N, CA, C and O atoms as a Tripos MOL2 file, in Angstrom:
@<TRIPOS>MOLECULE
protein
  208   207    52     0     0
PROTEIN
NO_CHARGES

@<TRIPOS>ATOM
      1 N         -30.4920    4.8150   -0.8040 N.3       1 MET1
      2 CA        -30.5240    3.4020   -0.4820 C.3       1 MET1
      3 C         -30.2760    2.5540   -1.7290 C.2       1 MET1
      4 O         -29.5990    1.5270   -1.6750 O.2       1 MET1
      5 N         -30.8380    3.0030   -2.8480 N.am      2 TYR2
      6 CA        -30.6860    2.2830   -4.1010 C.3       2 TYR2
      7 C         -29.2220    2.2330   -4.5340 C.2       2 TYR2
      8 O         -28.7380    1.2050   -5.0080 O.2       2 TYR2
      9 N         -28.5190    3.3650   -4.3630 N.am      3 ILE3
     10 CA        -27.1050    3.4300   -4.7520 C.3       3 ILE3
     11 C         -26.2730    2.5010   -3.8770 C.2       3 ILE3
     12 O         -25.4070    1.7900   -4.3850 O.2       3 ILE3
     13 N         -26.5220    2.4960   -2.5740 N.am      4 LEU4
     14 CA        -25.7660    1.6290   -1.6710 C.3       4 LEU4
     15 C         -26.0190    0.1520   -1.9750 C.2       4 LEU4
     16 O         -25.0970   -0.6630   -1.9330 O.2       4 LEU4
     17 N         -27.2550   -0.1820   -2.2770 N.am      5 LYS5
     18 CA        -27.5940   -1.5760   -2.5870 C.3       5 LYS5
     19 C         -26.8690   -2.0300   -3.8470 C.2       5 LYS5
     20 O         -26.3310   -3.1370   -3.8880 O.2       5 LYS5
     21 N         -26.8500   -1.1890   -4.8710 N.am      6 ASN6
     22 CA        -26.1440   -1.5330   -6.1060 C.3       6 ASN6
     23 C         -24.6360   -1.6110   -5.8890 C.2       6 ASN6
     24 O         -23.9710   -2.4590   -6.4840 O.2       6 ASN6
     25 N         -24.0930   -0.7440   -5.0520 N.am      7 ALA7
     26 CA        -22.6500   -0.7720   -4.7790 C.3       7 ALA7
     27 C         -22.2640   -2.0730   -4.0820 C.2       7 ALA7
     28 O         -21.2460   -2.6790   -4.4210 O.2       7 ALA7
     29 N         -23.0610   -2.5030   -3.1210 N.am      8 ILE8
     30 CA        -22.7580   -3.7440   -2.3970 C.3       8 ILE8
     31 C         -22.8830   -4.9510   -3.3170 C.2       8 ILE8
     32 O         -22.0510   -5.8560   -3.2570 O.2       8 ILE8
     33 N         -23.8960   -4.9800   -4.1570 N.am      9 THR9
     34 CA        -24.0220   -6.1100   -5.0840 C.3       9 THR9
     35 C         -22.8890   -6.1160   -6.0990 C.2       9 THR9
     36 O         -22.4460   -7.1860   -6.5160 O.2       9 THR9
     37 N         -22.4170   -4.9570   -6.5020 N.am     10 SER10
     38 CA        -21.2920   -4.8810   -7.4370 C.3      10 SER10
     39 C         -20.0150   -5.4070   -6.7960 C.2      10 SER10
     40 O         -19.2120   -6.0650   -7.4570 O.2      10 SER10
     41 N         -19.8260   -5.1240   -5.5200 N.am     11 ILE11
     42 CA        -18.6370   -5.6160   -4.8110 C.3      11 ILE11
     43 C         -18.6540   -7.1340   -4.7530 C.2      11 ILE11
     44 O         -17.6330   -7.7730   -5.0100 O.2      11 ILE11
     45 N         -19.7850   -7.7140   -4.4240 N.am     12 PHE12
     46 CA        -19.8640   -9.1640   -4.3000 C.3      12 PHE12
     47 C         -19.9190   -9.8680   -5.6610 C.2      12 PHE12
     48 O         -19.5740  -11.0460   -5.7600 O.2      12 PHE12
     49 N         -20.3420   -9.1680   -6.6900 N.am     13 ARG13
     50 CA        -20.4410   -9.7660   -8.0160 C.3      13 ARG13
     51 C         -19.0650   -9.9210   -8.6610 C.2      13 ARG13
     52 O         -18.8280  -10.8850   -9.3890 O.2      13 ARG13
     53 N         -18.1710   -8.9940   -8.4050 N.am     14 ASN14
     54 CA        -16.8610   -8.9800   -9.0450 C.3      14 ASN14
     55 C         -15.7670   -9.3300   -8.0390 C.2      14 ASN14
     56 O         -14.8490   -8.5360   -7.8320 O.2      14 ASN14
     57 N         -15.8470  -10.4840   -7.4200 N.am     15 LYS15
     58 CA        -14.8960  -10.8690   -6.3760 C.3      15 LYS15
     59 C         -13.4810  -10.9920   -6.9150 C.2      15 LYS15
     60 O         -12.5360  -10.5340   -6.2730 O.2      15 LYS15
     61 N         -13.3210  -11.5960   -8.0720 N.am     16 GLY16
     62 CA        -11.9880  -11.8030   -8.6340 C.3      16 GLY16
     63 C         -11.2680  -10.4970   -8.8990 C.2      16 GLY16
     64 O         -10.0910  -10.3430   -8.5720 O.2      16 GLY16
     65 N         -11.9830   -9.5620   -9.4920 N.am     17 ARG17
     66 CA        -11.3930   -8.2530   -9.7760 C.3      17 ARG17
     67 C         -11.0430   -7.5200   -8.4840 C.2      17 ARG17
     68 O          -9.9800   -6.9080   -8.3830 O.2      17 ARG17
     69 N         -11.9320   -7.5810   -7.5040 N.am     18 ASN18
     70 CA        -11.6820   -6.9000   -6.2410 C.3      18 ASN18
     71 C         -10.4940   -7.4990   -5.4980 C.2      18 ASN18
     72 O          -9.7340   -6.7740   -4.8570 O.2      18 ASN18
     73 N         -10.3320   -8.8080   -5.5790 N.am     19 ILE19
     74 CA         -9.1810   -9.4490   -4.9320 C.3      19 ILE19
     75 C          -7.8880   -9.0000   -5.6000 C.2      19 ILE19
     76 O          -6.9070   -8.7140   -4.9150 O.2      19 ILE19
     77 N          -7.8760   -8.9340   -6.9400 N.am     20 LEU20
     78 CA         -6.6840   -8.4800   -7.6490 C.3      20 LEU20
     79 C          -6.3440   -7.0320   -7.3120 C.2      20 LEU20
     80 O          -5.1750   -6.7030   -7.1060 O.2      20 LEU20
     81 N          -7.3410   -6.1720   -7.2530 N.am     21 ILE21
     82 CA         -7.1100   -4.7740   -6.8910 C.3      21 ILE21
     83 C          -6.5750   -4.6840   -5.4690 C.2      21 ILE21
     84 O          -5.6750   -3.8890   -5.1950 O.2      21 ILE21
     85 N          -7.1180   -5.4920   -4.5590 N.am     22 GLY22
     86 CA         -6.6290   -5.5030   -3.1770 C.3      22 GLY22
     87 C          -5.1920   -5.9450   -3.0870 C.2      22 GLY22
     88 O          -4.4100   -5.3650   -2.3330 O.2      22 GLY22
     89 N          -4.8240   -6.9760   -3.8510 N.am     23 ILE23
     90 CA         -3.4340   -7.4480   -3.8450 C.3      23 ILE23
     91 C          -2.5030   -6.3710   -4.3800 C.2      23 ILE23
     92 O          -1.4210   -6.1630   -3.8310 O.2      23 ILE23
     93 N          -2.9050   -5.6870   -5.4380 N.am     24 ILE24
     94 CA         -2.0820   -4.6280   -6.0120 C.3      24 ILE24
     95 C          -1.8870   -3.4970   -5.0170 C.2      24 ILE24
     96 O          -0.7840   -2.9660   -4.8870 O.2      24 ILE24
     97 N          -2.9500   -3.1240   -4.3140 N.am     25 ILE25
     98 CA         -2.8500   -2.0440   -3.3220 C.3      25 ILE25
     99 C          -1.9320   -2.4530   -2.1770 C.2      25 ILE25
    100 O          -1.1350   -1.6390   -1.7090 O.2      25 ILE25
    101 N          -2.0270   -3.6920   -1.7200 N.am     26 ILE26
    102 CA         -1.1570   -4.1690   -0.6410 C.3      26 ILE26
    103 C           0.3000   -4.1520   -1.0770 C.2      26 ILE26
    104 O           1.1730   -3.7720   -0.2970 O.2      26 ILE26
    105 N           0.5740   -4.5590   -2.3150 N.am     27 VAL27
    106 CA          1.9470   -4.5410   -2.8230 C.3      27 VAL27
    107 C           2.4860   -3.1150   -2.8870 C.2      27 VAL27
    108 O           3.6440   -2.8750   -2.5440 O.2      27 VAL27
    109 N           1.6630   -2.1780   -3.3190 N.am     28 ILE28
    110 CA          2.0950   -0.7770   -3.3950 C.3      28 ILE28
    111 C           2.3890   -0.2380   -2.0010 C.2      28 ILE28
    112 O           3.4000    0.4370   -1.8080 O.2      28 ILE28
    113 N           1.5280   -0.5210   -1.0210 N.am     29 PHE29
    114 CA          1.7590   -0.0520    0.3430 C.3      29 PHE29
    115 C           3.0200   -0.6680    0.9370 C.2      29 PHE29
    116 O           3.7860    0.0210    1.6090 O.2      29 PHE29
    117 N           3.2400   -1.9510    0.6970 N.am     30 CYS30
    118 CA          4.4400   -2.6070    1.2270 C.3      30 CYS30
    119 C           5.6990   -2.0270    0.6080 C.2      30 CYS30
    120 O           6.6830   -1.7930    1.3110 O.2      30 CYS30
    121 N           5.6820   -1.7920   -0.6900 N.am     31 SER31
    122 CA          6.8720   -1.2260   -1.3320 C.3      31 SER31
    123 C           7.1300    0.1970   -0.8450 C.2      31 SER31
    124 O           8.2860    0.5940   -0.7020 O.2      31 SER31
    125 N           6.0860    0.9670   -0.5890 N.am     32 ALA32
    126 CA          6.2680    2.3150   -0.0600 C.3      32 ALA32
    127 C           6.8580    2.2620    1.3470 C.2      32 ALA32
    128 O           7.7240    3.0700    1.6800 O.2      32 ALA32
    129 N           6.4040    1.3270    2.1710 N.am     33 ALA33
    130 CA          6.9350    1.1970    3.5310 C.3      33 ALA33
    131 C           8.3980    0.7780    3.5030 C.2      33 ALA33
    132 O           9.2030    1.2920    4.2800 O.2      33 ALA33
    133 N           8.7470   -0.1420    2.6260 N.am     34 ILE34
    134 CA         10.1400   -0.5780    2.5060 C.3      34 ILE34
    135 C          11.0170    0.5710    2.0230 C.2      34 ILE34
    136 O          12.1340    0.7460    2.5110 O.2      34 ILE34
    137 N          10.5250    1.3490    1.0740 N.am     35 THR35
    138 CA         11.2770    2.4950    0.5730 C.3      35 THR35
    139 C          11.5350    3.5060    1.6780 C.2      35 THR35
    140 O          12.6430    4.0310    1.7930 O.2      35 THR35
    141 N          10.5230    3.7820    2.4900 N.am     36 LEU36
    142 CA         10.7080    4.7230    3.6000 C.3      36 LEU36
    143 C          11.7000    4.1920    4.6250 C.2      36 LEU36
    144 O          12.5020    4.9530    5.1670 O.2      36 LEU36
    145 N          11.6500    2.9020    4.8900 N.am     37 ALA37
    146 CA         12.5850    2.3110    5.8460 C.3      37 ALA37
    147 C          14.0190    2.4120    5.3320 C.2      37 ALA37
    148 O          14.9270    2.7400    6.0970 O.2      37 ALA37
    149 N          14.2300    2.1370    4.0560 N.am     38 ILE38
    150 CA         15.5680    2.2280    3.4740 C.3      38 ILE38
    151 C          16.0640    3.6740    3.5000 C.2      38 ILE38
    152 O          17.2280    3.9250    3.8110 O.2      38 ILE38
    153 N          15.1950    4.6140    3.1800 N.am     39 THR39
    154 CA         15.5750    6.0280    3.1800 C.3      39 THR39
    155 C          15.9640    6.4880    4.5790 C.2      39 THR39
    156 O          16.9690    7.1780    4.7510 O.2      39 THR39
    157 N          15.1680    6.1060    5.5800 N.am     40 ASN40
    158 CA         15.4860    6.4940    6.9510 C.3      40 ASN40
    159 C          16.8000    5.8780    7.4130 C.2      40 ASN40
    160 O          17.5920    6.5400    8.0840 O.2      40 ASN40
    161 N          17.0340    4.6370    7.0660 N.am     41 SER41
    162 CA         18.2820    3.9740    7.4430 C.3      41 SER41
    163 C          19.4690    4.6450    6.7730 C.2      41 SER41
    164 O          20.5000    4.8550    7.4120 O.2      41 SER41
    165 N          19.3430    4.9810    5.5150 N.am     42 ALA42
    166 CA         20.4340    5.6480    4.7970 C.3      42 ALA42
    167 C          20.7230    7.0160    5.4060 C.2      42 ALA42
    168 O          21.8830    7.4050    5.5360 O.2      42 ALA42
    169 N          19.6790    7.7430    5.7770 N.am     43 ASN43
    170 CA         19.8970    9.0550    6.3950 C.3      43 ASN43
    171 C          20.6060    8.9250    7.7400 C.2      43 ASN43
    172 O          21.4840    9.7280    8.0570 O.2      43 ASN43
    173 N          20.2340    7.9260    8.5300 N.am     44 LYS44
    174 CA         20.8850    7.7210    9.8240 C.3      44 LYS44
    175 C          22.3510    7.3500    9.6490 C.2      44 LYS44
    176 O          23.2080    7.8160   10.4000 O.2      44 LYS44
    177 N          22.6390    6.5140    8.6590 N.am     45 ILE45
    178 CA         24.0260    6.1200    8.4060 C.3      45 ILE45
    179 C          24.8460    7.3290    7.9620 C.2      45 ILE45
    180 O          25.9890    7.4980    8.3860 O.2      45 ILE45
    181 N          24.2660    8.1630    7.1160 N.am     46 MET46
    182 CA         24.9850    9.3560    6.6560 C.3      46 MET46
    183 C          25.2560   10.3090    7.8120 C.2      46 MET46
    184 O          26.3250   10.9160    7.8700 O.2      46 MET46
    185 N          24.3100   10.4510    8.7280 N.am     47 LYS47
    186 CA         24.5230   11.3230    9.8930 C.3      47 LYS47
    187 C          25.6270   10.7750   10.7860 C.2      47 LYS47
    188 O          26.4340   11.5370   11.3170 O.2      47 LYS47
    189 N          25.6630    9.4600   10.9530 N.am     48 LEU48
    190 CA         26.7190    8.8550   11.7860 C.3      48 LEU48
    191 C          28.0960    9.0310   11.1360 C.2      48 LEU48
    192 O          29.0770    9.2770   11.8380 O.2      48 LEU48
    193 N          28.1820    8.9110    9.8350 N.am     49 LYS49
    194 CA         29.4680    9.0670    9.1390 C.3      49 LYS49
    195 C          29.9510   10.5070    9.2060 C.2      49 LYS49
    196 O          31.1560   10.7500    9.2660 O.2      49 LYS49
    197 N          29.0290   11.4660    9.1960 N.am     50 LEU50
    198 CA         29.4310   12.8670    9.2500 C.3      50 LEU50
    199 C          29.9640   13.2500   10.6270 C.2      50 LEU50
    200 O          30.7920   14.1540   10.7340 O.2      50 LEU50
    201 N          29.5080   12.5820   11.6720 N.am     51 LYS51
    202 CA         29.9630   12.8890   13.0220 C.3      51 LYS51
    203 C          31.4150   12.4550   13.2340 C.2      51 LYS51
    204 O          32.1530   13.1020   13.9780 O.2      51 LYS51
    205 N          31.8280   11.3630   12.5830 N.am     52 TYR52
    206 CA         33.1600   10.8350   12.8330 C.3      52 TYR52
    207 C          34.1210   11.2330   11.7810 C.2      52 TYR52
    208 O          35.2940   10.8660   11.8460 O.2      52 TYR52
@<TRIPOS>BOND
     1     1     2 1
     2     2     3 1
     3     3     4 2
     4     3     5 am
     5     5     6 1
     6     6     7 1
     7     7     8 2
     8     7     9 am
     9     9    10 1
    10    10    11 1
    11    11    12 2
    12    11    13 am
    13    13    14 1
    14    14    15 1
    15    15    16 2
    16    15    17 am
    17    17    18 1
    18    18    19 1
    19    19    20 2
    20    19    21 am
    21    21    22 1
    22    22    23 1
    23    23    24 2
    24    23    25 am
    25    25    26 1
    26    26    27 1
    27    27    28 2
    28    27    29 am
    29    29    30 1
    30    30    31 1
    31    31    32 2
    32    31    33 am
    33    33    34 1
    34    34    35 1
    35    35    36 2
    36    35    37 am
    37    37    38 1
    38    38    39 1
    39    39    40 2
    40    39    41 am
    41    41    42 1
    42    42    43 1
    43    43    44 2
    44    43    45 am
    45    45    46 1
    46    46    47 1
    47    47    48 2
    48    47    49 am
    49    49    50 1
    50    50    51 1
    51    51    52 2
    52    51    53 am
    53    53    54 1
    54    54    55 1
    55    55    56 2
    56    55    57 am
    57    57    58 1
    58    58    59 1
    59    59    60 2
    60    59    61 am
    61    61    62 1
    62    62    63 1
    63    63    64 2
    64    63    65 am
    65    65    66 1
    66    66    67 1
    67    67    68 2
    68    67    69 am
    69    69    70 1
    70    70    71 1
    71    71    72 2
    72    71    73 am
    73    73    74 1
    74    74    75 1
    75    75    76 2
    76    75    77 am
    77    77    78 1
    78    78    79 1
    79    79    80 2
    80    79    81 am
    81    81    82 1
    82    82    83 1
    83    83    84 2
    84    83    85 am
    85    85    86 1
    86    86    87 1
    87    87    88 2
    88    87    89 am
    89    89    90 1
    90    90    91 1
    91    91    92 2
    92    91    93 am
    93    93    94 1
    94    94    95 1
    95    95    96 2
    96    95    97 am
    97    97    98 1
    98    98    99 1
    99    99   100 2
   100    99   101 am
   101   101   102 1
   102   102   103 1
   103   103   104 2
   104   103   105 am
   105   105   106 1
   106   106   107 1
   107   107   108 2
   108   107   109 am
   109   109   110 1
   110   110   111 1
   111   111   112 2
   112   111   113 am
   113   113   114 1
   114   114   115 1
   115   115   116 2
   116   115   117 am
   117   117   118 1
   118   118   119 1
   119   119   120 2
   120   119   121 am
   121   121   122 1
   122   122   123 1
   123   123   124 2
   124   123   125 am
   125   125   126 1
   126   126   127 1
   127   127   128 2
   128   127   129 am
   129   129   130 1
   130   130   131 1
   131   131   132 2
   132   131   133 am
   133   133   134 1
   134   134   135 1
   135   135   136 2
   136   135   137 am
   137   137   138 1
   138   138   139 1
   139   139   140 2
   140   139   141 am
   141   141   142 1
   142   142   143 1
   143   143   144 2
   144   143   145 am
   145   145   146 1
   146   146   147 1
   147   147   148 2
   148   147   149 am
   149   149   150 1
   150   150   151 1
   151   151   152 2
   152   151   153 am
   153   153   154 1
   154   154   155 1
   155   155   156 2
   156   155   157 am
   157   157   158 1
   158   158   159 1
   159   159   160 2
   160   159   161 am
   161   161   162 1
   162   162   163 1
   163   163   164 2
   164   163   165 am
   165   165   166 1
   166   166   167 1
   167   167   168 2
   168   167   169 am
   169   169   170 1
   170   170   171 1
   171   171   172 2
   172   171   173 am
   173   173   174 1
   174   174   175 1
   175   175   176 2
   176   175   177 am
   177   177   178 1
   178   178   179 1
   179   179   180 2
   180   179   181 am
   181   181   182 1
   182   182   183 1
   183   183   184 2
   184   183   185 am
   185   185   186 1
   186   186   187 1
   187   187   188 2
   188   187   189 am
   189   189   190 1
   190   190   191 1
   191   191   192 2
   192   191   193 am
   193   193   194 1
   194   194   195 1
   195   195   196 2
   196   195   197 am
   197   197   198 1
   198   198   199 1
   199   199   200 2
   200   199   201 am
   201   201   202 1
   202   202   203 1
   203   203   204 2
   204   203   205 am
   205   205   206 1
   206   206   207 1
   207   207   208 2
@<TRIPOS>SUBSTRUCTURE
     1 MET1         2 RESIDUE 1 A MET
     2 TYR2         6 RESIDUE 1 A TYR
     3 ILE3        10 RESIDUE 1 A ILE
     4 LEU4        14 RESIDUE 1 A LEU
     5 LYS5        18 RESIDUE 1 A LYS
     6 ASN6        22 RESIDUE 1 A ASN
     7 ALA7        26 RESIDUE 1 A ALA
     8 ILE8        30 RESIDUE 1 A ILE
     9 THR9        34 RESIDUE 1 A THR
    10 SER10       38 RESIDUE 1 A SER
    11 ILE11       42 RESIDUE 1 A ILE
    12 PHE12       46 RESIDUE 1 A PHE
    13 ARG13       50 RESIDUE 1 A ARG
    14 ASN14       54 RESIDUE 1 A ASN
    15 LYS15       58 RESIDUE 1 A LYS
    16 GLY16       62 RESIDUE 1 A GLY
    17 ARG17       66 RESIDUE 1 A ARG
    18 ASN18       70 RESIDUE 1 A ASN
    19 ILE19       74 RESIDUE 1 A ILE
    20 LEU20       78 RESIDUE 1 A LEU
    21 ILE21       82 RESIDUE 1 A ILE
    22 GLY22       86 RESIDUE 1 A GLY
    23 ILE23       90 RESIDUE 1 A ILE
    24 ILE24       94 RESIDUE 1 A ILE
    25 ILE25       98 RESIDUE 1 A ILE
    26 ILE26      102 RESIDUE 1 A ILE
    27 VAL27      106 RESIDUE 1 A VAL
    28 ILE28      110 RESIDUE 1 A ILE
    29 PHE29      114 RESIDUE 1 A PHE
    30 CYS30      118 RESIDUE 1 A CYS
    31 SER31      122 RESIDUE 1 A SER
    32 ALA32      126 RESIDUE 1 A ALA
    33 ALA33      130 RESIDUE 1 A ALA
    34 ILE34      134 RESIDUE 1 A ILE
    35 THR35      138 RESIDUE 1 A THR
    36 LEU36      142 RESIDUE 1 A LEU
    37 ALA37      146 RESIDUE 1 A ALA
    38 ILE38      150 RESIDUE 1 A ILE
    39 THR39      154 RESIDUE 1 A THR
    40 ASN40      158 RESIDUE 1 A ASN
    41 SER41      162 RESIDUE 1 A SER
    42 ALA42      166 RESIDUE 1 A ALA
    43 ASN43      170 RESIDUE 1 A ASN
    44 LYS44      174 RESIDUE 1 A LYS
    45 ILE45      178 RESIDUE 1 A ILE
    46 MET46      182 RESIDUE 1 A MET
    47 LYS47      186 RESIDUE 1 A LYS
    48 LEU48      190 RESIDUE 1 A LEU
    49 LYS49      194 RESIDUE 1 A LYS
    50 LEU50      198 RESIDUE 1 A LEU
    51 LYS51      202 RESIDUE 1 A LYS
    52 TYR52      206 RESIDUE 1 A TYR
């Protein structure tokens, strides 16, 4: 219980740092999703070109 209480107070104490970390994580996830979308699109285009 003591560890959980300290963890929760630490989260609320360092709001600015936690917001920055959250923004960085969101940017990384978005860039990974965009990369996967581009890769899938490129693979589909290559498959279509090979058929014709």
